[in-house]
All heavy atoms as a GROMACS GRO file, in nm:
protein
  597
    1MET      N    1   0.082  -0.119   0.000
    1MET     CA    2   0.000   0.000   0.000
    1MET      C    3   0.086   0.126   0.000
    1MET      O    4   0.057   0.220  -0.072
    1MET     CB    5  -0.092   0.004   0.122
    1MET     CG    6  -0.181  -0.116   0.140
    1MET     SD    7  -0.283  -0.146  -0.004
    1MET     CE    8  -0.338  -0.308   0.034
    2ALA      N    9   0.191   0.123   0.080
    2ALA     CA   10   0.281   0.239   0.086
    2ALA      C   11   0.350   0.260  -0.047
    2ALA      O   12   0.372   0.373  -0.090
    2ALA     CB   13   0.384   0.220   0.198
    3ALA      N   14   0.383   0.151  -0.116
    3ALA     CA   15   0.449   0.163  -0.247
    3ALA      C   16   0.356   0.230  -0.347
    3ALA      O   17   0.401   0.314  -0.426
    3ALA     CB   18   0.491   0.025  -0.297
    4LEU      N   19   0.229   0.196  -0.345
    4LEU     CA   20   0.133   0.258  -0.436
    4LEU      C   21   0.123   0.408  -0.409
    4LEU      O   22   0.119   0.489  -0.501
    4LEU     CB   23  -0.004   0.194  -0.423
    4LEU     CG   24  -0.019   0.056  -0.487
    4LEU    CD1   25  -0.148  -0.010  -0.441
    4LEU    CD2   26  -0.015   0.067  -0.637
    5GLU      N   27   0.120   0.444  -0.282
    5GLU     CA   28   0.112   0.586  -0.247
    5GLU      C   29   0.237   0.660  -0.293
    5GLU      O   30   0.229   0.769  -0.349
    5GLU     CB   31   0.095   0.602  -0.095
    5GLU     CG   32   0.072   0.744  -0.054
    5GLU     CD   33   0.048   0.758   0.095
    5GLU    OE1   34  -0.009   0.665   0.156
    5GLU    OE2   35   0.085   0.862   0.149
    6ALA      N   36   0.353   0.599  -0.271
    6ALA     CA   37   0.478   0.662  -0.313
    6ALA      C   38   0.484   0.677  -0.464
    6ALA      O   39   0.524   0.782  -0.516
    6ALA     CB   40   0.597   0.580  -0.263
    7LEU      N   41   0.444   0.575  -0.537
    7LEU     CA   42   0.445   0.582  -0.683
    7LEU      C   43   0.352   0.691  -0.735
    7LEU      O   44   0.382   0.757  -0.834
    7LEU     CB   45   0.404   0.447  -0.743
    7LEU     CG   46   0.509   0.337  -0.736
    7LEU    CD1   47   0.446   0.202  -0.776
    7LEU    CD2   48   0.628   0.368  -0.826
    8SER      N   49   0.239   0.711  -0.667
    8SER     CA   50   0.147   0.815  -0.712
    8SER      C   51   0.204   0.955  -0.691
    8SER      O   52   0.167   1.048  -0.761
    8SER     CB   53   0.011   0.802  -0.643
    8SER     OG   54   0.019   0.836  -0.508
    9ARG      N   55   0.296   0.968  -0.598
    9ARG     CA   56   0.360   1.099  -0.576
    9ARG      C   57   0.472   1.126  -0.675
    9ARG      O   58   0.499   1.240  -0.707
    9ARG     CB   59   0.415   1.108  -0.434
    9ARG     CG   60   0.307   1.140  -0.334
    9ARG     CD   61   0.365   1.171  -0.199
    9ARG     NE   62   0.316   1.067  -0.111
    9ARG     CZ   63   0.388   1.002  -0.022
    9ARG    NH1   64   0.512   1.032  -0.003
    9ARG    NH2   65   0.335   0.910   0.053
   10ILE      N   66   0.536   1.020  -0.725
   10ILE     CA   67   0.647   1.036  -0.820
   10ILE      C   68   0.596   1.086  -0.954
   10ILE      O   69   0.657   1.171  -1.018
   10ILE     CB   70   0.725   0.905  -0.835
   10ILE    CG1   71   0.792   0.870  -0.702
   10ILE    CG2   72   0.828   0.915  -0.946
   10ILE    CD1   73   0.852   0.732  -0.697
   11ARG      N   74   0.487   1.029  -1.001
   11ARG     CA   75   0.419   1.074  -1.123
   11ARG      C   76   0.500   1.060  -1.252
   11ARG      O   77   0.485   1.138  -1.344
   11ARG     CB   78   0.371   1.219  -1.109
   11ARG     CG   79   0.270   1.237  -1.000
   11ARG     CD   80   0.224   1.381  -0.991
   11ARG     NE   81   0.130   1.396  -0.886
   11ARG     CZ   82  -0.003   1.392  -0.903
   11ARG    NH1   83  -0.054   1.374  -1.021
   11ARG    NH2   84  -0.083   1.406  -0.800
   12ASP      N   85   0.588   0.961  -1.258
   12ASP     CA   86   0.656   0.937  -1.384
   12ASP      C   87   0.589   0.820  -1.457
   12ASP      O   88   0.504   0.751  -1.401
   12ASP     CB   89   0.807   0.914  -1.366
   12ASP     CG   90   0.840   0.780  -1.301
   12ASP    OD1   91   0.748   0.709  -1.256
   12ASP    OD2   92   0.959   0.745  -1.298
   13GLU      N   93   0.625   0.801  -1.582
   13GLU     CA   94   0.558   0.700  -1.664
   13GLU      C   95   0.572   0.559  -1.609
   13GLU      O   96   0.476   0.482  -1.608
   13GLU     CB   97   0.613   0.706  -1.807
   13GLU     CG   98   0.537   0.617  -1.904
   13GLU     CD   99   0.586   0.633  -2.046
   13GLU    OE1  100   0.642   0.736  -2.082
   13GLU    OE2  101   0.565   0.536  -2.123
   14ASP      N  102   0.690   0.524  -1.559
   14ASP     CA  103   0.710   0.391  -1.502
   14ASP      C  104   0.624   0.370  -1.379
   14ASP      O  105   0.566   0.263  -1.359
   14ASP     CB  106   0.857   0.368  -1.467
   14ASP     CG  107   0.945   0.354  -1.590
   14ASP    OD1  108   0.894   0.314  -1.697
   14ASP    OD2  109   1.066   0.383  -1.578
   15GLY      N  110   0.612   0.474  -1.297
   15GLY     CA  111   0.529   0.466  -1.178
   15GLY      C  112   0.382   0.448  -1.214
   15GLY      O  113   0.313   0.366  -1.153
   16VAL      N  114   0.336   0.521  -1.311
   16VAL     CA  115   0.197   0.509  -1.356
   16VAL      C  116   0.172   0.368  -1.408
   16VAL      O  117   0.069   0.306  -1.374
   16VAL     CB  118   0.164   0.614  -1.465
   16VAL    CG1  119   0.026   0.590  -1.523
   16VAL    CG2  120   0.173   0.754  -1.407
   17ASN      N  121   0.263   0.316  -1.486
   17ASN     CA  122   0.248   0.179  -1.538
   17ASN      C  123   0.247   0.075  -1.425
   17ASN      O  124   0.170  -0.022  -1.431
   17ASN     CB  125   0.357   0.147  -1.639
   17ASN     CG  126   0.341   0.223  -1.768
   17ASN    OD1  127   0.229   0.260  -1.806
   17ASN    ND2  128   0.449   0.248  -1.836
   18SER      N  129   0.327   0.096  -1.323
   18SER     CA  130   0.330   0.005  -1.209
   18SER      C  131   0.198   0.009  -1.134
   18SER      O  132   0.146  -0.096  -1.093
   18SER     CB  133   0.445   0.040  -1.115
   18SER     OG  134   0.568   0.020  -1.177
   19ILE      N  135   0.145   0.128  -1.114
   19ILE     CA  136   0.016   0.141  -1.046
   19ILE      C  137  -0.094   0.075  -1.130
   19ILE      O  138  -0.178   0.002  -1.076
   19ILE     CB  139  -0.018   0.288  -1.019
   19ILE    CG1  140   0.082   0.348  -0.920
   19ILE    CG2  141  -0.161   0.302  -0.966
   19ILE    CD1  142   0.074   0.499  -0.909
   20ALA      N  143  -0.094   0.101  -1.258
   20ALA     CA  144  -0.196   0.044  -1.347
   20ALA      C  145  -0.193  -0.108  -1.342
   20ALA      O  146  -0.297  -0.173  -1.342
   20ALA     CB  147  -0.177   0.095  -1.490
   21ALA      N  148  -0.074  -0.166  -1.335
   21ALA     CA  149  -0.063  -0.312  -1.328
   21ALA      C  150  -0.124  -0.365  -1.198
   21ALA      O  151  -0.181  -0.475  -1.195
   21ALA     CB  152   0.083  -0.354  -1.339
   22MET      N  153  -0.116  -0.287  -1.091
   22MET     CA  154  -0.168  -0.331  -0.962
   22MET      C  155  -0.320  -0.332  -0.955
   22MET      O  156  -0.378  -0.400  -0.872
   22MET     CB  157  -0.111  -0.243  -0.849
   22MET     CG  158   0.038  -0.256  -0.833
   22MET     SD  159   0.097  -0.425  -0.810
   22MET     CE  160   0.037  -0.459  -0.648
   23ILE      N  161  -0.385  -0.262  -1.045
   23ILE     CA  162  -0.532  -0.262  -1.042
   23ILE      C  163  -0.587  -0.395  -1.092
   23ILE      O  164  -0.705  -0.424  -1.077
   23ILE     CB  165  -0.592  -0.141  -1.116
   23ILE    CG1  166  -0.731  -0.112  -1.063
   23ILE    CG2  167  -0.590  -0.164  -1.265
   23ILE    CD1  168  -0.784   0.022  -1.093
   24ASP      N  169  -0.502  -0.481  -1.145
   24ASP     CA  170  -0.542  -0.615  -1.188
   24ASP      C  171  -0.503  -0.721  -1.085
   24ASP      O  172  -0.519  -0.840  -1.109
   24ASP     CB  173  -0.478  -0.648  -1.323
   24ASP     CG  174  -0.532  -0.561  -1.434
   24ASP    OD1  175  -0.651  -0.527  -1.431
   24ASP    OD2  176  -0.455  -0.525  -1.524
   25ASN      N  177  -0.455  -0.680  -0.967
   25ASN     CA  178  -0.413  -0.772  -0.863
   25ASN      C  179  -0.532  -0.853  -0.813
   25ASN      O  180  -0.646  -0.805  -0.814
   25ASN     CB  181  -0.353  -0.690  -0.748
   25ASN     CG  182  -0.286  -0.776  -0.645
   25ASN    OD1  183  -0.352  -0.838  -0.563
   25ASN    ND2  184  -0.154  -0.778  -0.649
   26ALA      N  185  -0.506  -0.974  -0.767
   26ALA     CA  186  -0.613  -1.062  -0.718
   26ALA      C  187  -0.674  -1.011  -0.587
   26ALA      O  188  -0.791  -1.039  -0.558
   26ALA     CB  189  -0.558  -1.203  -0.697
   27GLU      N  190  -0.600  -0.934  -0.511
   27GLU     CA  191  -0.646  -0.885  -0.380
   27GLU      C  192  -0.727  -0.755  -0.396
   27GLU      O  193  -0.676  -0.654  -0.444
   27GLU     CB  194  -0.525  -0.859  -0.291
   27GLU     CG  195  -0.556  -0.801  -0.156
   27GLU     CD  196  -0.644  -0.891  -0.071
   27GLU    OE1  197  -0.621  -1.013  -0.069
   27GLU    OE2  198  -0.738  -0.836  -0.008
   28PRO      N  199  -0.854  -0.757  -0.354
   28PRO     CA  200  -0.938  -0.637  -0.368
   28PRO      C  201  -0.881  -0.514  -0.299
   28PRO      O  202  -0.895  -0.403  -0.350
   28PRO     CB  203  -1.072  -0.678  -0.306
   28PRO     CG  204  -1.075  -0.826  -0.316
   28PRO     CD  205  -0.932  -0.870  -0.302
   29ARG      N  206  -0.818  -0.531  -0.186
   29ARG     CA  207  -0.763  -0.414  -0.114
   29ARG      C  208  -0.654  -0.346  -0.197
   29ARG      O  209  -0.646  -0.223  -0.199
   29ARG     CB  210  -0.708  -0.459   0.021
   29ARG     CG  211  -0.660  -0.342   0.102
   29ARG     CD  212  -0.634  -0.379   0.245
   29ARG     NE  213  -0.586  -0.262   0.314
   29ARG     CZ  214  -0.502  -0.265   0.414
   29ARG    NH1  215  -0.459  -0.380   0.459
   29ARG    NH2  216  -0.462  -0.155   0.471
   30ILE      N  217  -0.574  -0.424  -0.265
   30ILE     CA  218  -0.469  -0.366  -0.350
   30ILE      C  219  -0.531  -0.297  -0.469
   30ILE      O  220  -0.491  -0.188  -0.508
   30ILE     CB  221  -0.367  -0.474  -0.391
   30ILE    CG1  222  -0.289  -0.519  -0.266
   30ILE    CG2  223  -0.272  -0.421  -0.499
   30ILE    CD1  224  -0.194  -0.632  -0.288
   31ARG      N  225  -0.635  -0.356  -0.528
   31ARG     CA  226  -0.705  -0.292  -0.640
   31ARG      C  227  -0.766  -0.160  -0.596
   31ARG      O  228  -0.762  -0.061  -0.670
   31ARG     CB  229  -0.810  -0.385  -0.699
   31ARG     CG  230  -0.752  -0.506  -0.768
   31ARG     CD  231  -0.851  -0.577  -0.858
   31ARG     NE  232  -0.979  -0.610  -0.800
   31ARG     CZ  233  -1.008  -0.720  -0.732
   31ARG    NH1  234  -0.914  -0.810  -0.707
   31ARG    NH2  235  -1.130  -0.741  -0.687
   32THR      N  236  -0.823  -0.158  -0.476
   32THR     CA  237  -0.882  -0.037  -0.422
   32THR      C  238  -0.777   0.073  -0.409
   32THR      O  239  -0.798   0.188  -0.452
   32THR     CB  240  -0.948  -0.065  -0.286
   32THR    OG1  241  -1.054  -0.158  -0.305
   32THR    CG2  242  -1.002   0.062  -0.222
   33GLU      N  243  -0.663   0.040  -0.351
   33GLU     CA  244  -0.556   0.139  -0.333
   33GLU      C  245  -0.499   0.184  -0.467
   33GLU      O  246  -0.464   0.301  -0.484
   33GLU     CB  247  -0.446   0.083  -0.242
   33GLU     CG  248  -0.492   0.062  -0.099
   33GLU     CD  249  -0.546   0.188  -0.034
   33GLU    OE1  250  -0.485   0.296  -0.049
   33GLU    OE2  251  -0.649   0.180   0.036
   34ALA      N  252  -0.490   0.092  -0.563
   34ALA     CA  253  -0.442   0.128  -0.697
   34ALA      C  254  -0.538   0.226  -0.763
   34ALA      O  255  -0.495   0.322  -0.828
   34ALA     CB  256  -0.422   0.003  -0.782
   35ALA      N  257  -0.667   0.203  -0.746
   35ALA     CA  258  -0.766   0.295  -0.803
   35ALA      C  259  -0.751   0.434  -0.742
   35ALA      O  260  -0.753   0.535  -0.814
   35ALA     CB  261  -0.907   0.241  -0.779
   36LYS      N  262  -0.732   0.440  -0.611
   36LYS     CA  263  -0.714   0.570  -0.545
   36LYS      C  264  -0.588   0.640  -0.598
   36LYS      O  265  -0.590   0.760  -0.622
   36LYS     CB  266  -0.702   0.551  -0.394
   36LYS     CG  267  -0.830   0.510  -0.328
   36LYS     CD  268  -0.806   0.485  -0.180
   36LYS     CE  269  -0.929   0.430  -0.111
   36LYS     NZ  270  -0.902   0.401   0.032
   37ALA      N  271  -0.481   0.562  -0.614
   37ALA     CA  272  -0.356   0.620  -0.663
   37ALA      C  273  -0.372   0.672  -0.805
   37ALA      O  274  -0.325   0.781  -0.838
   37ALA     CB  275  -0.244   0.516  -0.655
   38LEU      N  276  -0.439   0.596  -0.890
   38LEU     CA  277  -0.462   0.641  -1.027
   38LEU      C  278  -0.549   0.768  -1.028
   38LEU      O  279  -0.525   0.859  -1.106
   38LEU     CB  280  -0.528   0.531  -1.111
   38LEU     CG  281  -0.436   0.416  -1.151
   38LEU    CD1  282  -0.518   0.302  -1.212
   38LEU    CD2  283  -0.328   0.461  -1.247
   39GLY      N  284  -0.646   0.773  -0.938
   39GLY     CA  285  -0.729   0.893  -0.929
   39GLY      C  286  -0.648   1.015  -0.890
   39GLY      O  287  -0.669   1.124  -0.942
   40SER      N  288  -0.554   0.995  -0.800
   40SER     CA  289  -0.472   1.110  -0.757
   40SER      C  290  -0.377   1.156  -0.866
   40SER      O  291  -0.339   1.273  -0.871
   40SER     CB  292  -0.394   1.076  -0.631
   40SER     OG  293  -0.288   0.986  -0.656
   41LEU      N  294  -0.343   1.066  -0.958
   41LEU     CA  295  -0.257   1.106  -1.071
   41LEU      C  296  -0.333   1.198  -1.166
   41LEU      O  297  -0.279   1.293  -1.217
   41LEU     CB  298  -0.207   0.984  -1.146
   41LEU     CG  299  -0.105   0.899  -1.072
   41LEU    CD1  300  -0.082   0.768  -1.147
   41LEU    CD2  301   0.024   0.974  -1.054
   42GLY      N  302  -0.459   1.162  -1.192
   42GLY     CA  303  -0.544   1.248  -1.269
   42GLY      C  304  -0.514   1.258  -1.418
   42GLY      O  305  -0.566   1.346  -1.485
   43THR      N  306  -0.436   1.168  -1.472
   43THR     CA  307  -0.402   1.174  -1.614
   43THR      C  308  -0.511   1.109  -1.699
   43THR      O  309  -0.594   1.034  -1.650
   43THR     CB  310  -0.268   1.102  -1.641
   43THR    OG1  311  -0.285   0.963  -1.612
   43THR    CG2  312  -0.155   1.160  -1.559
   44GLU      N  313  -0.509   1.139  -1.827
   44GLU     CA  314  -0.603   1.075  -1.919
   44GLU      C  315  -0.578   0.924  -1.925
   44GLU      O  316  -0.672   0.846  -1.935
   44GLU     CB  317  -0.591   1.135  -2.060
   44GLU     CG  318  -0.662   1.268  -2.073
   44GLU     CD  319  -0.812   1.260  -2.045
   44GLU    OE1  320  -0.880   1.170  -2.098
   44GLU    OE2  321  -0.861   1.344  -1.968
   45TYR      N  322  -0.452   0.885  -1.917
   45TYR     CA  323  -0.418   0.743  -1.914
   45TYR      C  324  -0.483   0.677  -1.793
   45TYR      O  325  -0.542   0.569  -1.805
   45TYR     CB  326  -0.266   0.724  -1.913
   45TYR     CG  327  -0.223   0.580  -1.898
   45TYR    CD1  328  -0.228   0.494  -2.007
   45TYR    CD2  329  -0.176   0.532  -1.777
   45TYR    CE1  330  -0.188   0.362  -1.995
   45TYR    CE2  331  -0.136   0.400  -1.765
   45TYR     CZ  332  -0.141   0.316  -1.873
   45TYR     OH  333  -0.103   0.185  -1.860
   46ALA      N  334  -0.470   0.740  -1.676
   46ALA     CA  335  -0.528   0.684  -1.554
   46ALA      C  336  -0.680   0.674  -1.569
   46ALA      O  337  -0.740   0.572  -1.532
   46ALA     CB  338  -0.492   0.771  -1.435
   47LYS      N  339  -0.741   0.777  -1.624
   47LYS     CA  340  -0.886   0.778  -1.644
   47LYS      C  341  -0.930   0.663  -1.735
   47LYS      O  342  -1.022   0.590  -1.704
   47LYS     CB  343  -0.929   0.912  -1.704
   47LYS     CG  344  -1.076   0.923  -1.731
   47LYS     CD  345  -1.108   1.057  -1.792
   47LYS     CE  346  -1.254   1.066  -1.833
   47LYS     NZ  347  -1.284   1.194  -1.898
   48THR      N  348  -0.859   0.647  -1.845
   48THR     CA  349  -0.892   0.540  -1.940
   48THR      C  350  -0.874   0.404  -1.876
   48THR      O  351  -0.958   0.315  -1.892
   48THR     CB  352  -0.804   0.552  -2.066
   48THR    OG1  353  -0.828   0.678  -2.126
   48THR    CG2  354  -0.833   0.440  -2.164
   49TYR      N  355  -0.767   0.386  -1.802
   49TYR     CA  356  -0.742   0.258  -1.736
   49TYR      C  357  -0.849   0.227  -1.633
   49TYR      O  358  -0.899   0.114  -1.624
   49TYR     CB  359  -0.603   0.257  -1.672
   49TYR     CG  360  -0.545   0.119  -1.669
   49TYR    CD1  361  -0.469   0.071  -1.775
   49TYR    CD2  362  -0.569   0.035  -1.562
   49TYR    CE1  363  -0.418  -0.058  -1.774
   49TYR    CE2  364  -0.519  -0.094  -1.559
   49TYR     CZ  365  -0.444  -0.139  -1.665
   49TYR     OH  366  -0.394  -0.267  -1.663
   50LEU      N  367  -0.890   0.327  -1.556
   50LEU     CA  368  -0.996   0.308  -1.457
   50LEU      C  369  -1.128   0.272  -1.524
   50LEU      O  370  -1.199   0.182  -1.478
   50LEU     CB  371  -1.012   0.434  -1.372
   50LEU     CG  372  -0.901   0.459  -1.271
   50LEU    CD1  373  -0.908   0.602  -1.220
   50LEU    CD2  374  -0.910   0.360  -1.155
   51GLN      N  375  -1.160   0.340  -1.632
   51GLN     CA  376  -1.284   0.311  -1.704
   51GLN      C  377  -1.283   0.167  -1.758
   51GLN      O  378  -1.385   0.097  -1.750
   51GLN     CB  379  -1.306   0.411  -1.817
   51GLN     CG  380  -1.339   0.548  -1.768
   51GLN     CD  381  -1.336   0.653  -1.879
   51GLN    OE1  382  -1.263   0.641  -1.975
   51GLN    NE2  383  -1.416   0.758  -1.860
   52HIS      N  384  -1.170   0.126  -1.810
   52HIS     CA  385  -1.157  -0.011  -1.862
   52HIS      C  386  -1.174  -0.112  -1.749
   52HIS      O  387  -1.245  -0.211  -1.765
   52HIS     CB  388  -1.020  -0.028  -1.929
   52HIS     CG  389  -0.991  -0.167  -1.973
   52HIS    ND1  390  -1.052  -0.225  -2.080
   52HIS    CD2  391  -0.908  -0.259  -1.919
   52HIS    CE1  392  -1.008  -0.349  -2.093
   52HIS    NE2  393  -0.920  -0.371  -1.997
   53ARG      N  394  -1.110  -0.086  -1.636
   53ARG     CA  395  -1.119  -0.180  -1.523
   53ARG      C  396  -1.261  -0.186  -1.468
   53ARG      O  397  -1.307  -0.292  -1.426
   53ARG     CB  398  -1.020  -0.138  -1.415
   53ARG     CG  399  -1.019  -0.230  -1.295
   53ARG     CD  400  -0.976  -0.369  -1.335
   53ARG     NE  401  -1.019  -0.464  -1.233
   53ARG     CZ  402  -0.994  -0.591  -1.237
   53ARG    NH1  403  -0.924  -0.643  -1.336
   53ARG    NH2  404  -1.037  -0.670  -1.143
   54MET      N  405  -1.331  -0.075  -1.469
   54MET     CA  406  -1.468  -0.071  -1.415
   54MET      C  407  -1.558  -0.171  -1.488
   54MET      O  408  -1.645  -0.234  -1.427
   54MET     CB  409  -1.525   0.069  -1.426
   54MET     CG  410  -1.663   0.081  -1.370
   54MET     SD  411  -1.668   0.040  -1.195
   54MET     CE  412  -1.737   0.188  -1.132
   55ALA      N  413  -1.535  -0.188  -1.617
   55ALA     CA  414  -1.618  -0.278  -1.696
   55ALA      C  415  -1.606  -0.424  -1.653
   55ALA      O  416  -1.700  -0.501  -1.671
   55ALA     CB  417  -1.581  -0.265  -1.844
   56SER      N  418  -1.492  -0.462  -1.593
   56SER     CA  419  -1.473  -0.601  -1.555
   56SER      C  420  -1.469  -0.625  -1.404
   56SER      O  421  -1.467  -0.739  -1.361
   56SER     CB  422  -1.344  -0.655  -1.618
   56SER     OG  423  -1.232  -0.583  -1.571
   57GLU      N  424  -1.470  -0.519  -1.326
   57GLU     CA  425  -1.460  -0.533  -1.181
   57GLU      C  426  -1.588  -0.589  -1.121
   57GLU      O  427  -1.697  -0.550  -1.157
   57GLU     CB  428  -1.429  -0.397  -1.116
   57GLU     CG  429  -1.408  -0.402  -0.968
   57GLU     CD  430  -1.299  -0.498  -0.924
   57GLU    OE1  431  -1.184  -0.480  -0.969
   57GLU    OE2  432  -1.329  -0.589  -0.845
   58ARG      N  433  -1.574  -0.683  -1.028
   58ARG     CA  434  -1.689  -0.745  -0.964
   58ARG      C  435  -1.705  -0.708  -0.817
   58ARG      O  436  -1.814  -0.714  -0.763
   58ARG     CB  437  -1.681  -0.897  -0.976
   58ARG     CG  438  -1.674  -0.944  -1.120
   58ARG     CD  439  -1.740  -1.079  -1.135
   58ARG     NE  440  -1.725  -1.136  -1.268
   58ARG     CZ  441  -1.792  -1.100  -1.375
   58ARG    NH1  442  -1.876  -1.000  -1.369
   58ARG    NH2  443  -1.773  -1.160  -1.490
   59ASP      N  444  -1.598  -0.666  -0.754
   59ASP     CA  445  -1.601  -0.632  -0.613
   59ASP      C  446  -1.662  -0.492  -0.594
   59ASP      O  447  -1.614  -0.395  -0.654
   59ASP     CB  448  -1.459  -0.638  -0.555
   59ASP     CG  449  -1.457  -0.615  -0.405
   59ASP    OD1  450  -1.464  -0.497  -0.364
   59ASP    OD2  451  -1.448  -0.716  -0.331
   60GLU      N  452  -1.766  -0.481  -0.513
   60GLU     CA  453  -1.835  -0.354  -0.496
   60GLU      C  454  -1.748  -0.247  -0.431
   60GLU      O  455  -1.759  -0.129  -0.464
   60GLU     CB  456  -1.964  -0.373  -0.416
   60GLU     CG  457  -2.072  -0.450  -0.493
   60GLU     CD  458  -2.112  -0.383  -0.623
   60GLU    OE1  459  -2.126  -0.259  -0.628
   60GLU    OE2  460  -2.129  -0.455  -0.723
   61THR      N  461  -1.661  -0.286  -0.340
   61THR     CA  462  -1.572  -0.188  -0.275
   61THR      C  463  -1.474  -0.131  -0.376
   61THR      O  464  -1.448  -0.010  -0.377
   61THR     CB  465  -1.497  -0.254  -0.158
   61THR    OG1  466  -1.593  -0.305  -0.064
   61THR    CG2  467  -1.405  -0.157  -0.088
   62VAL      N  468  -1.422  -0.215  -0.461
   62VAL     CA  469  -1.329  -0.170  -0.564
   62VAL      C  470  -1.402  -0.082  -0.665
   62VAL      O  471  -1.351   0.022  -0.706
   62VAL     CB  472  -1.259  -0.289  -0.633
   62VAL    CG1  473  -1.163  -0.239  -0.742
   62VAL    CG2  474  -1.183  -0.375  -0.531
   63LYS      N  475  -1.523  -0.121  -0.702
   63LYS     CA  476  -1.602  -0.040  -0.794
   63LYS      C  477  -1.624   0.101  -0.739
   63LYS      O  478  -1.613   0.199  -0.811
   63LYS     CB  479  -1.738  -0.104  -0.822
   63LYS     CG  480  -1.734  -0.218  -0.920
   63LYS     CD  481  -1.875  -0.267  -0.945
   63LYS     CE  482  -1.878  -0.370  -1.053
   63LYS     NZ  483  -2.015  -0.413  -1.085
   64LYS      N  484  -1.654   0.110  -0.610
   64LYS     CA  485  -1.672   0.240  -0.548
   64LYS      C  486  -1.543   0.321  -0.552
   64LYS      O  487  -1.544   0.440  -0.583
   64LYS     CB  488  -1.722   0.226  -0.405
   64LYS     CG  489  -1.742   0.364  -0.340
   64LYS     CD  490  -1.810   0.359  -0.210
   64LYS     CE  491  -1.834   0.493  -0.145
   64LYS     NZ  492  -1.767   0.609  -0.192
   65ALA      N  493  -1.431   0.256  -0.526
   65ALA     CA  494  -1.303   0.324  -0.530
   65ALA      C  495  -1.273   0.375  -0.671
   65ALA      O  496  -1.221   0.486  -0.689
   65ALA     CB  497  -1.190   0.233  -0.483
   66ILE      N  498  -1.307   0.296  -0.771
   66ILE     CA  499  -1.287   0.338  -0.910
   66ILE      C  500  -1.376   0.457  -0.943
   66ILE      O  501  -1.331   0.556  -1.001
   66ILE     CB  502  -1.313   0.220  -1.007
   66ILE    CG1  503  -1.204   0.113  -0.990
   66ILE    CG2  504  -1.318   0.270  -1.153
   66ILE    CD1  505  -1.232  -0.016  -1.065
   67MET      N  506  -1.502   0.451  -0.902
   67MET     CA  507  -1.594   0.563  -0.928
   67MET      C  508  -1.546   0.689  -0.857
   67MET      O  509  -1.548   0.798  -0.915
   67MET     CB  510  -1.736   0.528  -0.881
   67MET     CG  511  -1.804   0.424  -0.968
   67MET     SD  512  -1.820   0.475  -1.141
   67MET     CE  513  -1.930   0.611  -1.126
   68ASP      N  514  -1.500   0.675  -0.734
   68ASP     CA  515  -1.448   0.790  -0.659
   68ASP      C  516  -1.326   0.848  -0.730
   68ASP      O  517  -1.311   0.970  -0.740
   68ASP     CB  518  -1.411   0.750  -0.516
   68ASP     CG  519  -1.533   0.719  -0.430
   68ASP    OD1  520  -1.646   0.753  -0.471
   68ASP    OD2  521  -1.513   0.661  -0.321
   69ALA      N  522  -1.237   0.761  -0.778
   69ALA     CA  523  -1.116   0.805  -0.849
   69ALA      C  524  -1.153   0.879  -0.977
   69ALA      O  525  -1.094   0.983  -1.009
   69ALA     CB  526  -1.025   0.686  -0.878
   70LEU      N  527  -1.250   0.827  -1.050
   70LEU     CA  528  -1.294   0.893  -1.172
   70LEU      C  529  -1.356   1.029  -1.140
   70LEU      O  530  -1.336   1.126  -1.215
   70LEU     CB  531  -1.394   0.805  -1.249
   70LEU     CG  532  -1.334   0.682  -1.317
   70LEU    CD1  533  -1.443   0.587  -1.363
   70LEU    CD2  534  -1.244   0.724  -1.432
   71HIS      N  535  -1.427   1.037  -1.029
   71HIS     CA  536  -1.484   1.165  -0.986
   71HIS      C  537  -1.373   1.266  -0.953
   71HIS      O  538  -1.382   1.383  -0.991
   71HIS     CB  539  -1.576   1.145  -0.867
   71HIS     CG  540  -1.636   1.270  -0.816
   71HIS    ND1  541  -1.737   1.336  -0.882
   71HIS    CD2  542  -1.609   1.345  -0.708
   71HIS    CE1  543  -1.770   1.445  -0.815
   71HIS    NE2  544  -1.693   1.454  -0.709
   72VAL      N  545  -1.270   1.220  -0.885
   72VAL     CA  546  -1.156   1.307  -0.852
   72VAL      C  547  -1.092   1.361  -0.981
   72VAL      O  548  -1.065   1.480  -0.992
   72VAL     CB  549  -1.052   1.232  -0.767
   72VAL    CG1  550  -0.921   1.310  -0.758
   72VAL    CG2  551  -1.106   1.206  -0.628
   73ILE      N  552  -1.073   1.272  -1.077
   73ILE     CA  553  -1.012   1.314  -1.204
   73ILE      C  554  -1.102   1.416  -1.274
   73ILE      O  555  -1.054   1.520  -1.320
   73ILE     CB  556  -0.986   1.192  -1.295
   73ILE    CG1  557  -0.875   1.106  -1.234
   73ILE    CG2  558  -0.946   1.237  -1.436
   73ILE    CD1  559  -0.856   0.971  -1.303
   74SER      N  560  -1.231   1.390  -1.279
   74SER     CA  561  -1.324   1.483  -1.345
   74SER      C  562  -1.328   1.617  -1.273
   74SER      O  563  -1.334   1.722  -1.337
   74SER     CB  564  -1.465   1.424  -1.348
   74SER     OG  565  -1.468   1.310  -1.432
   75SER      N  566  -1.326   1.615  -1.141
   75SER     CA  567  -1.331   1.739  -1.062
   75SER      C  568  -1.206   1.823  -1.084
   75SER      O  569  -1.213   1.945  -1.084
   75SER     CB  570  -1.343   1.707  -0.914
   75SER     OG  571  -1.466   1.645  -0.889
   76ASN      N  572  -1.094   1.759  -1.102
   76ASN     CA  573  -0.967   1.832  -1.120
   76ASN      C  574  -0.951   1.888  -1.260
   76ASN      O  575  -0.866   1.973  -1.282
   76ASN     CB  576  -0.848   1.742  -1.087
   76ASN     CG  577  -0.840   1.714  -0.939
   76ASN    OD1  578  -0.890   1.790  -0.857
   76ASN    ND2  579  -0.777   1.604  -0.904
   77LYS      N  580  -1.032   1.845  -1.355
   77LYS     CA  581  -1.025   1.894  -1.493
   77LYS      C  582  -1.096   2.027  -1.511
   77LYS      O  583  -1.080   2.091  -1.611
   77LYS     CB  584  -1.085   1.791  -1.589
   77LYS     CG  585  -1.012   1.660  -1.594
   77LYS     CD  586  -0.878   1.675  -1.659
   77LYS     CE  587  -0.811   1.540  -1.665
   77LYS     NZ  588  -0.674   1.545  -1.704
   78LYS      N  589  -1.175   2.067  -1.412
   78LYS     CA  590  -1.256   2.188  -1.425
   78LYS      C  591  -1.173   2.312  -1.399
   78LYS      O  592  -1.075   2.320  -1.344
   78LYS     CB  593  -1.374   2.184  -1.330
   78LYS     CG  594  -1.470   2.074  -1.369
   78LYS     CD  595  -1.584   2.069  -1.272
   78LYS     CE  596  -1.680   1.955  -1.311
   78LYS     NZ  597  -1.788   1.940  -1.224
   0.00000   0.00000   0.00000
């Protein structure tokens, strides 16, 4: 979890790719934290990745985290 938070602060391409890979993790808690980290990045890539993941996500907690992250990204675009 700490690694995801640190990667979201670095904001380089490798970090973003590492976070994006974690949203496919088998553990829902890790997917939730990855969604939050992608939301804090706020990039179009993060938005697209979150939208793609939402289509296949089954865990309601993770879905909420993805929706919250997408809301954060949309709010920051204004």
